[in-house]
C-alpha positions in Angstrom: 0.1 -0.2 0.1 1.2 3.7 -0.7 1.6 6.1 2.2 -1.9 7.5 1.1 -3.7 4.1 1.5 -2.3 3.6 4.8 -3.4 7.2 5.9 -6.8 6.4 4.5 -7.2 2.9 6.1 -5.8 3.7 9.7 -8.0 6.8 9.9 -11.0 4.8 8.6 -10.9 2.6 11.8 -10.7 5.3 14.2 -13.9 6.2 16.5 -13.7 9.9 15.8 -13.4 12.2 12.4 -11.3 15.1 13.4 -7.6 14.7 13.9 -4.7 17.2 14.2 -1.6 16.9 12.2 0.4 15.1 15.0 -2.2 12.6 15.6 -2.2 11.6 11.9 1.6 11.5 11.8 1.5 9.5 15.2 -0.9 6.8 14.3 1.0 6.1 10.9 4.3 5.8 12.5 2.7 3.4 15.3 0.9 1.2 13.1 2.7 1.3 10.1 6.4 2.4 11.0 6.0 5.4 8.4 8.5 8.3 9.2 6.5 11.1 10.4 8.2 13.5 8.0 6.8 11.4 5.0 3.1 11.9 6.1 2.0 15.4 5.0 -1.7 15.5 5.6 -2.3 18.6 3.6 -1.4 16.6 0.3 -4.7 14.4 0.8 -7.1 17.7 1.4 -9.9 18.2 -0.7 -9.6 21.9 0.1 -6.1 22.4 -0.2 -3.2 21.6 -3.0 0.4 21.6 -3.3 2.7 21.9 -6.3 3.4 18.5 -8.0 0.4 16.8 -6.1 -2.1 15.3 -8.1 -5.8 16.3 -7.3 -6.7 12.7 -7.0 -6.0 11.4 -3.8 -8.4 13.3 -1.3 -9.8 12.0 2.0 -9.6 15.2 4.3 -10.8 18.8 5.1 -8.5 20.9 6.4 -10.4 22.7 9.2 -7.4 25.4 10.0 -5.3 25.5 13.0 -3.6 22.0 12.2 -6.7 20.2 12.2 -8.2 17.9 9.6 -11.4 16.1 9.4 -11.6 12.7 7.7 -14.2 12.3 5.0 -13.1 9.4 3.1 -12.7 8.9 -0.8 -15.4 9.8 -3.3 -16.7 12.4 -1.1 -19.2 14.8 -2.8 -17.1 18.0 -1.3 -18.4 21.6 -2.1 -15.8 24.2 -1.5 -12.6 26.1 -2.5 -9.3 24.8 -2.6 -6.5 27.1 -1.4 -2.7 26.9 -2.0 0.3 29.0 -0.5 3.4 29.6 -2.3 6.5 28.9 -0.7 7.2 32.0 1.5 4.2 33.6 1.3 1.8 34.3 4.2 -1.4 34.7 2.5 -3.1 32.0 0.8 -4.8 32.1 -2.7 -8.0 30.3 -4.2 -6.9 28.1 -6.9 -10.0 25.9 -7.9 -13.3 24.8 -6.1 -15.2 21.5 -5.9 -18.7 21.5 -6.7 -20.5 18.3 -5.5 -17.8 16.2 -5.7 -16.4 17.8 -9.4 -13.3 19.6 -9.5 -13.3 22.7 -11.3 -9.8 24.6 -11.9 -9.7 28.1 -11.2 -8.9 29.1 -14.5 -12.4 27.7 -15.5 -14.2 29.2 -12.3 -16.2 32.5 -12.9 -14.5 35.5 -12.4 -15.0 39.2 -12.4 -15.8 40.4 -15.8 -14.1 44.0 -16.7 -16.5 46.9 -17.5 -15.4 50.2 -19.2 -15.7 53.1 -16.8 -14.4 56.7 -16.5 -11.4 55.5 -14.6 -10.7 52.5 -16.6 -11.7 48.9 -15.6 -10.1 47.8 -12.7 -7.4 44.7 -13.3 -8.6 41.3 -12.5 -5.7 40.9 -10.3 -7.6 43.4 -7.9 -10.7 41.1 -7.7 -11.3 38.1 -5.6 -13.0 36.2 -8.6 -15.8 34.9 -6.2 -18.9 33.8 -8.2 -22.5 35.2 -7.6 -23.5 31.9 -5.8 -20.3 31.8 -3.7 -21.1 35.3 -2.4 -24.7 34.3 -1.5 -23.3 31.2 0.3 -20.6 33.0 2.0 -23.4 35.6 3.5 -25.8 33.0 4.3 -22.8 31.2 6.4 -21.5 34.4 7.8 -25.5 35.3 9.0 -25.8 32.0 10.5 -22.2 32.6 12.3 -23.5 36.1 13.6 -26.6 34.5 15.1 -24.8 31.9 16.9 -22.5 34.6 18.6 -25.3 37.1 19.4 -28.3 34.9 20.1 -26.6 31.6 21.7 -23.4 32.8 22.8 -24.6 36.2 24.3 -22.1 38.6 22.4 -22.9 42.0 21.9 -22.8 43.2 18.1 -20.0 45.5 18.9 -17.9 42.6 20.1 -18.1 40.9 16.6 -17.2 44.2 14.6 -14.9 42.0 12.1 -17.8 39.7 11.6 -20.2 42.5 11.0 -17.8 44.1 8.6 -17.2 40.9 6.6 -21.1 40.7 6.3 -21.3 44.2 5.0 -19.2 43.7 2.4 -20.9 40.6 1.1 -24.2 42.5 0.9 -22.6 45.6 -0.8 -21.3 42.9 -3.6 -24.7 41.6 -3.9 -26.5 44.6 -3.7 -24.1 46.2 -6.6 -24.1 42.7 -8.8 -20.2 43.1 -7.8 -17.4 41.2 -6.1 -14.8 41.5 -3.3 -11.3 43.3 -3.8 -8.6 40.7 -3.7 -7.5 42.1 -0.5 -10.1 43.8 1.6 -9.1 47.5 2.0 -5.6 47.2 0.3 -6.2 49.6 -2.5 -8.8 51.9 -0.3 -12.1 50.0 -1.6 -13.6 46.6 -0.7 -15.9 46.1 -3.5 -15.9 46.4 -7.0 -19.4 47.0 -8.5 -21.1 45.3 -11.7 -20.2 48.8 -13.6 -16.4 48.8 -12.2 -17.2 51.4 -9.3 -14.7 51.2 -6.6 -16.7 50.9 -3.3 -15.6 51.5 0.2 -17.9 49.8 2.7 -18.4 50.8 6.4 -20.5 48.7 8.3 -21.3 49.8 12.1 -23.5 48.4 14.8 -23.7 51.8 16.4 -27.0 53.6 16.7 -25.3 57.1 16.6 -21.9 58.3 16.3 -19.8 58.1 12.7 -17.8 56.2 10.5 -14.3 56.8 9.5 -12.9 57.3 6.2 -9.3 57.5 5.1 -8.2 60.9 3.4 -5.1 59.3 2.0 -6.9 56.7 -0.2 -9.9 59.2 -1.7 -8.2 58.9 -5.0 -8.9 54.9 -5.1 -12.6 55.2 -4.2 -15.6 55.7 -6.4 -18.4 55.3 -3.8 -19.2 54.8 -0.2 -21.6 52.6 1.0 -22.4 52.6 5.0 -24.5 49.9 6.2 -25.9 49.9 9.8 -26.6 46.5 11.6 -29.7 47.4 14.0 -32.4 45.5 15.5 -31.1 42.2 14.1 -31.1 43.8 10.7 -28.7 45.3 8.2 -29.9 48.3 6.3 -28.0 50.3 3.9 -28.0 53.9 5.3 -26.0 55.8 2.5 -24.7 54.7 -1.0 -23.3 57.1 -3.5 -20.4 59.5 -4.3 -17.8 59.3 -1.6 -17.2 62.9 -2.5 -20.7 64.1 -1.5 -20.1 61.9 1.9 -17.0 63.7 2.8 -18.5 67.1 2.1 -20.5 66.9 5.1 -17.9 65.0 6.9 -15.0 66.6 9.4 -11.5 66.1 8.8 -9.5 64.8 11.9 -5.9 63.5 11.7 -6.1 62.5 8.2 -9.4 60.8 8.4 -13.1 61.9 7.6 -15.7 61.3 10.3 -19.1 60.8 8.7 -21.9 61.2 11.3 -24.3 58.3 10.7 -27.3 60.8 11.5 -25.7 62.8 8.3 -25.2 59.6 6.4 -29.0 59.1 6.5 -30.1 62.7 5.0 -27.8 62.2 2.0 
């Protein structure tokens, strides 16, 4: 048997399905005498790939933090496939599975460039997430927010990052656009269907202000302010960023737009 076959066989007979990297290596070493350095769980994942590894030996799903879930061969997996280049700290999406069928990233739906006054954004600036995937993410994140607030008792202001990400998904869906490749790297978070670069500000505050970076205004066309209130996301303002800063105050290289003023724009 190959190392892959042995990993499959030993995990199959365990009375659990989630394993750490060290657990998988220890099991293979203890039962088959395999050198631990020869057991590389990430080589056998549906949702990860390494250069030079054929995408036909998959039994695991990488969960993060060095943890894997054993699902076995011929699993009808749906989700992205990630890859991290040597020396890089961030991962890239290189493909996806849909109901057990693998689709290379080159064949996946990507952002379609549109002509605009400032020129279409290059595809390297956008995430390439399909509309279906955005909707799936939006649903999943809403479910997680419900868990955090309704079940675990967190306050909305304690899960700002989660609320912020949901706001970006909502903006992308509302504008039939997609996310920037790296949120806010270029001063914007979303690119609309018509190529408009949108900075998204999502807040759980009833009053107060949202902050706009004055140093990246030349890279933003529109602003969308989304408010999470009474368990609902509402678009408070969507329009020209120039119009928004006209009613904002400047403080230490940042414009502060009062939510009460944004509602009236």
